[in-house]
Every structure is written in structure tokens, then in C-alpha cells.
TORMAR-339792 format. One record per residue: x, y, z of N, C-alpha, C in turn; residue in three letters. Coordinates in steps of 0.05 Angstrom, whole numbers, padded with zeros to 5 digits, always signed. Each point is the difference from the previous one (the first is absolute). Layout:
N
XYZXYZXYZala ...
This chain:
366
+00387+00011+00173+00014+00019-00017+00027+00008+00012met +00020-00001-00017+00027+00007+00011+00015+00015-00022thr +00019+00016+00009+00020+00011-00018+00026-00013+00006thr +00015-00007-00021+00025-00015+00005+00023+00013-00015ala +00025-00003+00009+00023+00012-00014+00007-00016-00025pro +00008+00015-00020+00010-00012-00025+00026+00013-00008leu +00021-00015-00004+00026+00011-00008-00002+00012-00028asp +00010+00024-00003+00001+00012-00027+00027-00006-00013asp +00004+00010-00024+00024-00006-00015+00026+00011+00013gln -00004+00019+00017+00023+00013+00013+00005-00012+00027asn -00013-00021+00007+00004-00013+00026-00016+00012+00023gly -00016+00020-00006-00016+00012+00020-00026-00016+00003gly -00017+00010+00018-00025-00014+00005-00023+00020-00003ala -00022-00009-00012-00023+00016-00004-00024-00016+00010arg -00022+00015+00006-00024-00014+00009-00017-00009-00024asp -00011-00024+00003-00020-00009-00020-00025-00008+00015ile -00022-00002-00014-00025-00007+00013-00005-00030-00005phe -00006-00015+00021-00007-00028-00002-00027-00005+00013val -00018-00012-00014-00027-00005+00011-00005-00030-00002phe -00008-00013+00022-00006-00028+00001-00028-00004+00012lys -00015-00018-00012-00027-00005+00010-00006-00030-00003glu -00010-00012+00022-00008-00028-00001-00027-00002-00013asp -00002-00016-00022-00025-00004-00014-00015-00024+00011ile +00014-00022+00004-00011-00024+00011+00023-00017+00011ser -00004-00021+00015+00022-00016+00011+00019-00009-00022pro +00025+00008+00002+00020-00008-00020+00001+00018-00024gly -00017+00020-00001+00001+00019-00023+00003+00028+00010leu +00022+00013-00009+00006+00027+00009+00004+00018-00025lys -00011+00024+00001+00001+00019-00022+00021+00021+00008tyr +00020+00005-00017+00021+00019+00007+00004+00020-00023glu +00001+00026+00007+00007+00021-00019+00026+00013+00010met +00019+00004-00019+00025+00012+00007+00009+00017-00023gln +00009+00024+00007+00011+00018-00021+00030-00008-00002leu +00008-00009-00024+00027-00008-00004+00019+00024-00001lys -00010+00023-00008+00017+00024-00002-00015+00022+00015arg +00014+00019+00009-00011+00023+00015-00002+00024-00018val -00023+00011-00003-00005+00023-00017-00007+00024+00017phe +00003+00024-00009-00005+00024+00016-00027+00000+00013pro -00021-00009-00014-00027+00001+00011-00003-00018+00024glu +00017-00021+00002-00002-00018+00022+00004+00014+00027leu +00020+00017+00001+00005+00014+00025-00024+00017+00008lys -00013+00013-00019-00024+00015+00005-00021-00018+00012val -00004-00023-00012-00021-00018+00010+00006-00012+00027asn +00026-00004+00006+00007-00010+00027-00007+00022+00020ile +00005+00025-00007-00008+00021+00019-00030+00001+00004arg -00014-00003-00022-00030-00001+00002-00008-00023+00017ile +00013-00023-00003-00006-00024+00017+00003+00007+00029leu +00022+00014+00007+00005+00007+00028-00022+00019+00010thr -00007+00020-00016-00020+00019+00008-00027-00013+00004trp -00007-00018-00018-00026-00013+00002-00002-00017+00025leu +00022-00013+00007+00000-00016+00025-00005+00018+00024arg +00014+00022+00001-00003+00019+00022-00028+00011+00001ala -00011+00007-00024-00026+00011+00000-00021-00020+00009ala +00003-00025-00008-00019-00020+00008+00001-00005+00030ser +00024+00001+00011+00002-00005+00029-00014+00023+00015glu +00003+00025-00010-00014+00022+00013-00030-00003-00002lys -00008-00009-00023-00029-00004-00004-00011-00021+00019tyr +00015-00021+00003-00009-00022+00018-00002+00010+00029val +00020+00014+00009+00000+00009+00028-00022+00020+00005ser -00006+00017-00020-00021+00020+00003-00028-00013+00000arg -00004-00019-00017-00026-00012-00003-00004-00025+00018lys +00022-00009+00013-00001-00024+00017-00011-00024-00016asn +00009-00002-00025-00010-00022-00017+00020-00023-00001ala -00007-00020-00015+00019-00023-00004+00024+00010-00016val +00024-00007+00008+00024+00010-00013+00003-00011-00028ser +00008+00017-00018+00006-00009-00027+00022+00018-00011phe +00015-00011-00020+00021+00015-00013-00006+00002-00029gln +00009+00023-00012-00005+00005-00028+00027+00005-00013ile +00004-00011-00024+00025+00006-00015-00008+00005-00029ala +00015+00017-00013-00004+00006-00028+00028-00001-00013leu +00004-00018-00019+00026-00003-00012-00001-00003-00030val +00022+00007-00013+00002-00005-00029+00014-00027-00003ser -00011-00018-00016+00012-00026-00003+00010-00005-00028thr -00003+00019-00018+00009-00003-00028+00019+00023-00007val +00025-00005-00006+00019+00021-00007-00009+00016-00025pro +00006+00026+00000-00006+00018-00023-00030+00003-00004his -00017-00010+00017-00029+00003-00002-00010+00013+00026lys -00025+00007-00001-00013+00011+00024-00019-00020+00013thr +00002-00026-00008-00017-00020+00011+00002+00000+00031phe -00022+00002+00013+00000+00002+00029-00013-00025+00012gln +00008-00008+00024-00012-00022+00014-00008+00010+00028thr -00025-00004+00006-00011+00007+00027+00000-00024+00017leu +00014+00001+00023+00003-00022+00018-00011+00008+00027ile -00018-00017+00011-00010+00005+00027+00005-00024+00017thr +00011+00005+00024+00007-00022+00018+00017-00022-00012asp +00018+00009-00018+00018-00020-00013-00012-00016-00022gly -00024+00006-00008-00014-00015-00022-00005+00018-00023leu +00004-00010-00024-00006+00015-00024-00030+00006-00001thr -00006+00025-00002-00028+00009-00001-00008+00006-00029gln +00018+00013-00015-00008+00008-00027+00026+00010-00014ser +00002-00006-00026+00023+00009-00015-00010+00014-00026thr +00014+00020-00008-00007+00014-00024+00002-00018-00025glu +00017-00020+00002+00004-00018-00023-00026-00015-00007phe -00015-00009+00020-00023-00017-00006-00025+00005+00017asp -00001+00023+00014-00023+00005+00017-00027-00001-00016glu +00001+00008-00025-00024+00000-00016-00012-00028-00003phe +00017-00020+00000-00011-00027-00002-00017-00007+00024cys +00009+00007+00023-00015-00005+00025-00025+00017+00001tyr +00002+00026-00004-00022+00017+00005-00022-00002-00021his +00007-00004-00025-00020-00004-00021-00014-00026+00004glu +00014-00021+00009-00012-00026+00005-00019+00001+00023ser +00007+00014+00021-00017+00002+00024-00026+00015-00006leu +00002+00021-00016-00023+00019-00003-00019-00007-00023val +00010-00003-00024-00018+00001-00023-00018-00024-00004his +00009-00025+00007-00020-00022-00003-00025+00004+00017pro +00003+00010+00024-00023+00003+00017-00018+00023-00009ser +00011+00022-00009-00017+00022-00010-00013-00007-00026leu +00014-00015-00017-00012-00008-00025-00022-00021+00005ile +00004-00018+00019-00021-00019+00007-00025+00015+00010lys +00004+00019+00017-00023+00017+00010-00014+00014-00024cys +00016+00009-00019-00011+00015-00023-00018-00017-00017ala +00004-00027+00001-00018-00017-00014-00029+00002+00010gln -00003+00007+00025-00026+00002+00013-00009+00029+00003val +00018+00016+00010-00005+00028+00005+00026+00015-00001arg +00001+00024-00011+00025+00015+00000+00009+00007+00029pro +00024-00007+00007+00010+00005+00028+00002+00030+00005pro -00013+00009+00022+00000+00028+00007+00014+00005+00026glu -00003-00018+00019+00012+00003+00027+00019-00022+00005thr +00025+00007+00008+00021-00020+00004+00014+00005+00027val +00006-00021+00014+00016+00001+00025+00026-00014-00004phe +00022+00012+00009+00026-00013+00001+00009-00002+00029ile +00006-00024+00009+00013-00004+00025+00030-00003-00004gly +00016+00018+00012+00028+00000-00006+00006+00018-00023gly +00019-00008-00017+00005+00015-00025+00017+00025+00004gly +00017+00000+00020+00015+00025+00007+00017+00011-00022gly +00009-00016-00019+00017+00011-00022-00016+00018-00019glu -00027-00002+00001-00019+00015-00016-00004-00011-00028leu +00015-00021-00007-00003-00011-00027-00026-00015-00004ala -00010-00013+00021-00026-00013-00003-00022+00021-00005thr +00002+00022+00014-00019+00022-00005+00003+00011-00028ala +00025+00002-00009+00005+00010-00027-00015-00017-00021arg +00001-00027+00003-00014-00017-00019-00030+00002+00003glu -00011+00002+00024-00029+00003+00004-00010+00026-00014val +00015+00021+00004-00009+00026-00011+00002+00002-00030leu +00012-00020-00013-00001+00000-00029-00029-00006-00010arg -00016-00012+00016-00027-00007-00008-00018+00024+00001his -00012+00007-00022-00016+00025-00003-00025+00000+00017gln -00010-00024+00006-00026-00002+00014+00004+00004+00030thr +00024-00002+00010+00005+00002+00029-00005+00029+00009val -00018+00002+00020-00007+00026+00011+00012+00005+00028lys +00005-00021+00014+00011+00002+00027+00019-00023+00006lys +00024+00007+00009+00020-00020+00008+00010+00007+00028leu -00003-00018+00018+00010+00004+00027+00022-00020+00005ile +00023+00010+00008+00023-00016+00006+00007+00003+00030met +00002-00023+00014+00007+00001+00028+00026-00016+00005val +00020+00014+00008+00026-00012+00005+00010+00008+00028asp +00013-00019+00013+00009+00004+00027+00026+00017+00001leu +00016-00002-00021+00027+00011+00000+00002+00027-00015asp -00004+00021+00015+00001+00027-00012+00027+00005-00013glu +00021-00009+00012+00027+00005-00011+00004-00013-00027lys -00011-00024-00005+00002-00012-00026-00013+00017-00021val -00023+00011+00006-00014+00018-00018+00017+00024-00006val +00011+00013+00021+00016+00024-00003+00025-00006-00017glu +00013-00022+00005+00025-00007-00014-00007-00005-00030val -00021-00015-00005-00008-00007-00027-00007+00025-00016ser -00015+00018+00013-00008+00025-00013+00024+00017-00007lys +00020+00001+00018+00022+00018-00005+00021-00012-00019gln +00006-00026+00003+00022-00012-00014-00008-00019-00023tyr -00026-00008-00001-00009-00019-00020-00024+00012-00015leu +00003+00023-00013-00023+00012-00013-00013-00017-00021pro +00016-00017-00013-00011-00017-00021-00020-00020+00011glu +00001-00006+00026-00020-00018+00012-00027+00013+00002trp -00002+00026-00001-00025+00014+00001+00003+00028+00011gly +00013+00003+00023+00008+00025+00011-00022+00021+00000gly +00007+00024-00008-00019+00023+00001-00024-00005-00019asp +00004-00014-00022-00022-00005-00018-00023-00015+00014asn +00007-00018+00017-00020-00015+00016-00011+00018+00022val +00018+00011+00016-00009+00016+00024-00016+00024-00007cys +00004+00012-00024-00015+00024-00008-00025-00007-00016asn -00005-00025-00005-00025-00007-00014-00024+00003+00019asp -00020+00015-00007-00022+00006+00018-00016-00025+00007pro +00003-00022-00014-00014-00025+00006+00014-00016+00023arg +00025+00008+00006+00017-00016+00018-00002+00011+00029phe -00004-00018+00019+00001+00007+00028+00019-00018+00015glu +00020+00011+00014+00019-00015+00015-00007+00001+00029leu -00001-00024+00013-00005-00002+00028+00024-00015+00012val +00014+00013+00020+00021-00014+00014-00013-00014+00024ile +00000-00027-00002-00013-00015+00021+00000-00029-00006gly -00015-00015+00015-00002-00029-00002-00022-00008-00019asp +00006-00015-00021-00020-00007-00020-00021-00018+00012ala +00008-00018+00018-00019-00018+00013-00020+00016+00016his +00009+00019+00016-00018+00017+00016-00017+00017-00018glu +00011+00011-00022-00015+00017-00017-00024-00015-00013tyr +00005-00023-00011-00021-00016-00013-00022-00006+00020ile +00007-00005+00025-00021-00007+00020-00016+00025+00009his +00010+00023-00005-00013+00024+00010-00012+00018-00022asn +00008-00004-00024-00010+00018-00022-00029-00006-00007thr -00013+00020-00010-00027-00003-00010+00000-00003-00030glu +00023+00003-00013+00002-00003-00029-00004-00029-00008phe -00013-00003-00024-00002-00026-00013+00015+00004-00026ile +00018-00019-00007+00018+00003-00022-00007-00020-00023phe +00008+00009-00024-00003-00018-00023+00024-00020-00001asp +00023+00009+00008+00024-00017+00000+00016+00006+00026val +00009-00021+00013+00018+00002+00023+00026-00014-00008ile +00022+00015+00003+00027-00009-00008+00017+00000+00025ile +00012-00023+00006+00018-00003+00023+00029-00002-00009met +00014+00022+00001+00028+00001-00008+00017+00003+00026asp +00001-00022+00015+00010+00000+00027+00024-00018+00004ile +00011+00001+00024+00023-00016+00007-00007-00030-00002ser +00020-00017-00006-00005-00029-00001-00009-00010+00027asp -00014-00023+00000-00009-00011+00026+00022-00015+00014pro +00018+00016+00011+00023-00012+00015-00006+00001+00030val +00013-00018+00015-00004-00001+00029+00009+00026+00012glu -00017+00011+00018+00006+00026+00013-00002+00023-00019ala -00008-00004-00025-00003+00022-00018-00026+00016+00005gly -00001+00025-00010-00023+00017+00005-00025-00007-00016pro +00003-00018-00021-00023-00004-00017-00014-00026+00003gly +00007-00017+00019-00011-00027+00001-00030+00000+00003ile -00011+00018+00015-00029+00001+00005-00016+00006-00026ala +00014+00011-00020-00013+00007-00025-00001-00023-00020leu +00009-00024+00009-00001-00024-00016-00018-00021+00011tyr -00016+00006+00020-00016-00019+00014-00029-00002-00011thr -00013-00022+00004-00028-00003-00009-00018+00020+00014arg +00006+00006+00025-00016+00020+00014+00001+00027-00014glu +00024+00009-00008+00002+00025-00014-00013-00001-00027phe +00004-00021-00015-00012-00003-00027-00030+00000+00002tyr -00011-00013+00020-00029-00001+00004-00011+00028+00004asp +00013+00016+00018-00010+00027+00005+00004+00018-00025phe +00023-00003-00013+00006+00016-00024-00021-00005-00022ala -00010-00024-00002-00020-00006-00020-00025+00016+00003ser -00006+00008+00025-00024+00017+00005+00005+00029-00008ser +00025+00007-00007+00006+00027-00009+00004+00002-00030lys -00010-00020-00014+00003-00001-00029-00027+00000-00013ile -00004+00018-00020-00025+00001-00015-00004-00025-00016asn -00026-00006-00006-00005-00022-00019+00015+00003-00026pro +00013-00021-00009+00016+00002-00024+00029+00009+00006gly +00006+00006+00025+00026+00009+00007+00020-00023+00004gly +00026+00008+00004+00022-00019+00001+00018+00006+00023val +00010-00021+00013+00021+00002+00020+00026-00012-00012phe +00023+00013+00004+00025-00011-00010+00022+00005+00021val +00018-00019+00002+00023+00004+00019+00025-00011-00013thr +00022+00012+00007+00026-00013-00007+00002-00025+00018gln +00013-00021-00010-00001-00025+00015+00028-00013+00002ala +00021+00016-00002+00027-00010+00005+00011-00017-00022gly +00022-00013+00006+00013-00017-00020-00018-00022-00010met +00001-00005-00026-00016-00022-00012+00018-00013-00021ala +00019-00015+00009+00019-00013-00018-00014-00018-00019ser +00010+00000-00025-00011-00017-00021+00003-00030+00007ala +00021-00006+00016+00004-00028+00009+00004+00001+00031val -00022+00000+00015+00003+00001+00029+00016-00023+00011pro +00015+00005+00020+00018-00021+00012-00017-00024+00009ala -00024+00005+00009-00016-00022+00012-00010-00020-00021thr +00002+00007-00026-00008-00019-00021+00024-00008-00016val +00024+00007+00009+00024-00009-00014+00008-00028+00012ser +00023-00009-00009+00010-00026+00009+00015+00002+00027asp +00001+00024+00011+00014+00003+00026-00016-00012+00023leu +00013-00011+00019-00013-00012+00023-00001+00019+00023asp -00021+00000+00015-00003+00015+00025+00007+00029-00004ser -00010+00013-00021+00005+00028-00006-00022+00016+00013val +00007+00021+00014-00019+00018+00013-00016+00015-00021glu -00026+00003+00004-00017+00016-00018+00005+00029+00007asp +00012+00014-00019+00007+00028+00005-00019+00020-00013thr -00022-00009-00012-00018+00018-00013-00027+00001+00014met -00013+00023-00003-00027+00003+00011-00021+00003-00022ser +00009-00003-00025-00017+00004-00023-00025-00018+00001phe +00004-00026+00004-00022-00019+00001-00020+00007+00022gly +00009+00004+00025-00018+00007+00021-00016+00025-00005pro +00012+00020-00013-00015+00025-00006-00022-00006-00020ile +00006-00016-00021-00020-00008-00019-00023-00014+00015val +00007-00018+00018-00021-00015+00014-00016+00018+00019asn +00014+00017+00014-00014+00017+00020-00020+00019-00014thr +00009+00013-00021-00019+00017-00015-00023-00017-00012leu +00007-00025-00008-00021-00017-00011-00020-00009+00020gly +00007+00002+00026-00020-00008+00021-00019+00023+00006ser +00005+00024-00012-00017+00023+00005-00015+00009-00025val +00014+00000-00023-00011+00009-00025-00008-00024-00018phe -00018+00005-00019-00008-00021-00019+00024-00010-00017asp +00017+00019-00008+00022-00007-00018+00026+00012+00011val +00021-00017+00001+00026+00009+00009+00020-00010-00020ser +00015+00019-00013+00018-00007-00022+00028+00010+00006leu +00019-00019+00001+00028+00007+00002+00012+00004-00027gly +00018+00019-00001+00015+00005-00025+00028+00010+00007tyr +00018-00001-00019+00028+00006+00005+00013+00016-00023thr +00021+00013+00007+00018+00012-00020+00028+00000+00011thr +00019+00001-00018+00028-00001+00009+00009+00028+00008asn +00012+00002+00023+00012+00025+00010+00030-00005+00005ile +00017+00006-00020+00028-00007+00003+00013+00009+00026pro -00006+00024+00009+00012+00011+00024-00009-00014+00025ser -00022-00015-00001-00009-00016+00023+00012-00028+00000phe +00014-00007-00022+00012-00026-00001-00019-00023-00005gly -00024+00005-00009-00020-00021-00004-00024+00010-00015ser -00016-00019-00010-00027+00008-00008-00015+00009+00025asp -00018+00020-00004-00014+00011+00023-00030-00004-00003trp -00013-00006+00023-00028-00007-00001-00019+00023+00007gly -00024-00001-00011-00022+00018+00006-00025-00017+00001phe -00019+00008+00016-00026-00014+00000-00023+00020-00001val -00018-00004-00019-00023+00017-00002-00025-00017+00006met -00020+00012+00012-00024-00015+00009-00024+00018-00004ala -00023-00013-00006-00024+00015-00004-00024-00019+00002tyr -00023+00012+00003-00025-00016-00001-00012+00003-00028asn -00015-00020-00008-00010-00001-00028-00029-00006-00001thr -00013+00010-00020-00028-00006-00005-00003-00025-00018gln +00022-00010-00010-00001-00023-00018-00009-00025+00016gln -00015-00017-00012-00008-00025+00013+00023-00018+00006gln +00020+00000-00018+00024-00016+00003+00024+00017+00007ser +00010-00003+00024+00024+00015+00007+00024-00009-00017arg +00001-00026-00007+00022-00010-00015+00001+00012-00028glu -00024+00003-00012-00001+00012-00027+00009+00029+00001ile -00010+00015+00020+00008+00028+00004+00030+00002+00003asp +00012-00016+00017+00029+00001+00004+00015-00007-00025ala -00008-00021-00014+00013-00009-00024-00001+00022-00022ser -00023+00013-00002-00003+00021-00020+00019+00023+00005thr +00005+00006+00026+00018+00022+00006+00029-00008-00002trp +00006-00026+00005+00028-00009-00001+00010-00002-00029gln -00019-00007-00018+00008-00005-00028-00018+00016-00019thr -00001+00026+00003-00017+00016-00018+00014+00005-00027pro -00014+00007-00020+00014+00010-00024+00017+00024+00007pro +00025+00001-00009+00017+00022+00007-00012+00027-00009ala -00014-00002-00023-00012+00025-00011-00021+00011+00019glu -00014-00017+00015-00021+00010+00018+00013+00016+00023ala +00023-00009+00010+00014+00015+00021+00010+00026-00011ile +00012-00001-00024+00010+00025-00012-00022+00020-00004asp -00024-00009-00008-00022+00018-00004-00009+00013+00026ser -00001-00016+00021-00008+00012+00026+00021+00020+00010leu +00026-00007-00005+00021+00019+00008-00002+00026-00015leu -00006-00001-00026-00002+00024-00016-00023+00017+00010lys -00023-00013+00007-00023+00015+00010+00007+00013+00027thr +00013-00014+00017+00006+00009+00027+00023+00021+00001gln +00020-00004-00016+00024+00017+00002+00002+00022-00021leu -00013-00004-00022+00002+00021-00021+00028+00004-00009gly +00009+00025+00001+00027+00007-00009+00022-00011+00019asp -00008-00007+00025+00019-00011+00019+00008-00029-00007glu -00014-00012-00019+00007-00028-00007+00029-00002-00009leu +00009+00020-00014+00028-00002-00011+00021+00002+00023asp -00009+00008+00024+00019+00001+00022+00006-00027+00013ser -00016-00020-00006+00005-00026+00011+00024-00013-00013leu +00017-00012+00017+00025-00012-00010-00002-00031+00001lys -00020-00010+00015+00000-00029+00005-00027-00013-00006his -00022+00011+00010-00025-00014-00001-00015+00006-00026tyr -00010-00021-00013-00019+00001-00022-00014-00026-00002asp -00015-00004-00022-00016-00025-00002+00016-00025+00000gly +00021-00001-00015+00017-00024-00002+00014-00005+00027leu +00010+00021+00013+00013-00003+00026-00020-00010+00020thr -00025+00009-00001-00021-00009+00018-00002-00031-00002his -00002-00009-00024-00003-00029-00004+00024-00016+00011cys +00024+00011-00003+00024-00013+00011+00000+00000+00030arg -00009+00022+00013+00001+00002+00029-00019-00020+00013met -00023-00004-00012-00020-00018+00012+00004-00029-00008phe +00019-00005-00019+00006-00028-00008+00023-00010+00018ala -00006-00010+00024+00020-00008+00018+00015-00025-00010leu +00026-00002+00004+00015-00024-00007-00011-00024+00015pro +00002-00024-00012-00011-00024+00011+00010-00005+00029lys +00026+00002+00006+00009-00005+00027-00014+00019+00020pro -00004+00025-00007-00013+00019+00018-00030-00007+00003leu -00012-00008-00022-00028-00009+00002-00003-00024+00018arg +00019-00018-00002+00000-00024+00017+00002+00008+00029thr +00018+00018+00006+00005+00010+00027-00026+00013+00011tyr -00012+00017-00015-00025+00014+00009-00022-00020+00005val -00003-00019-00018-00022-00020+00003+00004-00017+00025lys +00025-00006+00006+00005-00018+00023-00001+00015+00027ala +00004+00026-00001+00000+00016+00025-00028+00006+00009asp -00008-00009+00023-00027+00005+00010-00001+00020+00023lys +00022+00012+00007+00002+00017+00024-00015+00026-00004arg -00011+00010+00022-00014+00026+00001+00012+00016+00022ile +00004+00026-00005+00013+00018+00019-00021+00013+00018met +00002-00003+00026-00018+00012+00019+00016+00015+00022thr -00014+00015+00016+00013+00014+00022+00013-00019+00019lys -00013-00022+00005+00010-00020+00019+00019-00019-00013ser +00001-00001-00026+00018-00019-00014+00012+00014-00024asn +00018+00020+00005+00013+00014-00022+00020-00017-00014pro +00006+00006-00025+00020-00014-00016+00020+00020-00010ile +00026-00005+00005+00020+00020-00006+00017-00007-00024phe +00007+00020-00015+00018-00003-00022+00029+00001+00010met +00018-00013-00014+00028+00000+00008+00011+00028+00000tyr +00014+00007+00022+00011+00028+00002+00030+00000+00005ser +00014-00022-00003+00029+00000+00002+00010+00000+00029gly 
């Protein structure tokens, strides 16, 4: 993230905000404000304050260093972008695409067997994942464990649309500042749905242990019969470089290995995607569960290609009046998300790797 000088019409110079992020080798995502508006100066000051606050938090807690930024990227609008450690975390423009896709398929799948009542979120500091979970009328207890207290504080104060006080004041919601991996291993709770809204599996990142077979195996023991595990799974390009005509291209995705790793623990492991414009790519999610069906393939196929009306009916039962609050997910969108493009299906089918503690697999981090 940088601010750079821009000459104005009078020959003077003003600051503009420039944000660059490496998506994959040879692909860079850049946001730049072509003109400077009054609200930009406010947001630059907020950016400075947040950096200072995060540094104080790190030194006090003796935690892994991270930086937080909050910026406006659309002139004349209040669209905000939350950036942590130089990577886009969430944007007001399309955050609902990510959070609705992460949450609702898993809770609706659980509702086919039993209404979800207890839910765990690992990560989720922006509070938007919790916002979507709490739309479900049957949920009685939601525990969210996030390592970064400052992200929660910033989101609550500056991004109320992500959930804010509405989430934090809901009596069903419990926030724990801590390590999700440690919490799962020590809690006595058994959950209907476990949702991992965590950092990408990048080298030296804080979340890599939460993508391993060892973690998935233990987490499966914390899920009730009929329950579901779901995780965000990083970039899932519709045309992965490894199945293109390019030679000797590095595999920059972890989507396939996450599908495989969950499939080595659960009866059914299903990858699905949706487009997140602010991430510069289609984005992957993987849900997994055990089934009572004699044929795992039939169970998986039924969920991947259900009648759209069946999903809409389950959503209406689960959400009631909150159904109208959804901006992205419904029955037709469900079918689109689970219908992976042929190049991506080819990539997943060919990838046999499994992520373990001794053999981690990392996503490209620039």
C-alpha cells in the first residue's frame, strides 16, 4: 500500500491512494484513485491510526505482527476496503458474495438432516460470517474464535454493515480472542456446523495448521451426526494455469489439495466457487460431511445439482424474514457455484496431493 503524489490542475501535488496486490505469478491487482476527494484525507488519517494501533497491540500481546488498513476505493461512495498485512481482506462492494457463499450452503445442508443449532467460526474477525450465521432462526449458540482482537475492534467501529453491534449484542453470539486450533482441541462443545474463515495457507502464515489432515481429523470428532465442516479454500481460477497451454507454470492454488485432504477424512468433500471481483479471481470453498447414504457419489451429486426450488424452500424455513437480506445466495446461485468449469474440474481430478503437518502445501502469496 502506498500513497503517491498527483499533480493537480494548478501544478501542485496532492496525495492519492495506490494499492497493489500480487494475485499469482505475472498477475497483479491494482486499485488507484484517479482523483482526490475530501473523504480520502480522512481515510488516510484512519489508515495511519490503524497502523499505530495495531503496532501497539502487537507489542502488548507479543503476537505475530500484522498491519490493518481501512480505505475508501470508490469516489463519492462510502465503499470501504479492509486490508490486513497488505492483502485485501474484505470490501463493502462484494463482501456479501464471499460471506454468503461460505456460510449458507453448509447450514442449509445441515438443515436437510437436522436444524443447525450450534455453530463454530474459526477466524471471521470482520463479523460478517457471524452476521450470516445469525440469520438462521434455528441457531441457538455461535462461538467465534479469532486471533486478531484489533481486526474485530476495527470492523465493529468502522464497518458496521459487516455485522458490528448487531452481531456482538446478539445473545447467541460468543466471541473468544484466541487460537482456533487450540480452542477446537480443548473445547467440550460439539457443533452442528464448523466454519473456517481463516487466513490463506501461505508459508509462514498463522493458519497453515488449520488446513492439515490432522486438524480435519480432530475437527470431525467435534461435529454432530448430520453436521457439516466448511472452509474457505483460496483462489480457484476457472482456468488454472496448470491445465492451460503454458509450460512449466507453478501451481499457485491450494483448492485441489484442500478438496483432497477433507475427502481423506469425511465421506463427502465438495469444492465450489464464486466470483469475488475484489479478490481478482473466482474464490474456492470446500464443504465436507459424513453421510448415511449407501452411495457417497449419489449423495454428493444430489447436493451439487438439486432443484433450485428445494434450496429456496430450505432457505425460507431457516431464515424466515431474513431471506430478503441475502444479496447473493439462492437456489439458482447454489447450482452455479457447485457446477465447476471443466478446466477446474480437470485440475481437481488430476491433483492427488493431501496437506499434512509434515507435508504442508502453500498458496501463492506474492
